[in-house]
N, C-alpha and C positions, 0 to 999 in steps of 0.2 A: 344484281348484287347478291341475291340469295344463292345463285349458281356459283359465284366466286367463293362465297363463304363455305358452301358445301364442298367444292373442289379443294379448298385450302385445308379443311378438316380431314378430308380423305387422304390428302398428301401427307399431312402430319401423322395420321394413323398408320399409313404405309411405312413411313420412315421409322416410326417407333416399333412397328411389327418386325422389321428386318432384324433387329437385335434380339428379339424375344421369341418369335415364332419360328417353327421349322419351315422349310421350303414349301411343303405341301399345304400347310395352313396359309402361308402367304399367297399362294396361287388361288386358294379358295376365297381369301379375303379380297384379292384384286378382282376376281370374277364377280363377287357380290357387290363390290363398289361400282363396277361398271353397270350393274342393273339399276342402281339408284338413280331416280329421275329428279330433276330439279322441279320446284313448283311451277316454273315457267313452262317446262316441257309437259307437265301434267295438265296445266290449264290449256295449252295448245291442243293436246289430244282430246280434251273434253269439248273444246270449241269445234274441232273437226267432226267429232261424233254428233254433236248437236246440229251442226249445219247439214251433215249428211242425212240425218233423220228428217229435218225440215224440208230438204230438197225432195226426198222420196215421198213425203206426205203431199207436197205440192204436186208432184207428178201424178200420184194416185187420185187426188181430187180433180185434176185436169182430165185424166183418162175417163172418169165416170161422169163428167159433165157437171160436177157440182160447182165449180168455180164460176161458170157463166149461167148456172141454173138452166141448163138445157132441158126444155120440156119433153115429155114422153111423146112417142108416136101416137097419132090420133086413134089407132085401134084399141088403145087402153082406156079410152073414154075418161081420161083425167084432164082436168082443167089446169093446164100449165105444169109447172114444176112442183113436185112434192118430195121434200127431203126424206121423209120416213120411208117412202116407197123406194127411192134411189138408194137409201142406206142398205137395204136388203137385196137390191138388184131385181126388183119385181116389175120394172118397166124397161122399155127400150128407149134410150135417148135418141133424139132426132139426129144429132150430129156428133155426139161423143164417141170416141173409138171403142169403148168397152161398156158392157151392160152388167158387169160382174157384181157391182155393188160395193159399198165401203166395208161391209162386214166380211168380205171374202178373206181367206187366209193369205198371208204374205209369203214370200219365198222362204222365210225362216220358219214358217209353220204357224206363227202366231197371227191373231187377227189384228188388222191395222186399226188403231184407235182413230176416232173422228178428230179431225183437225179443229183447233180452238179458234180458227179465224172466222 
């Protein structure tokens, strides 16, 4: 419904602008109106962004063996799994594909925050 109201308002504004605004201004107004997103579009984009971040966090947690609490190799003389050691990548997991640790920089250059799960 909000998108219909927004589109109706933009249509009415465009009709009114035809009689008052010069052609160049009408073109700019039309381009600006095309950039306006409805609340539904904004919510969908936020949901996609949130889901993407959650997926990447899940993959990161899986890669370092945090999800299944993969214990360290015996040469580290640690008894089982220690989250603080894994956080900084100071042990070698027995089965996890990576030993980089959770504090390692991500592809964007920022450090990946710890998952809240």
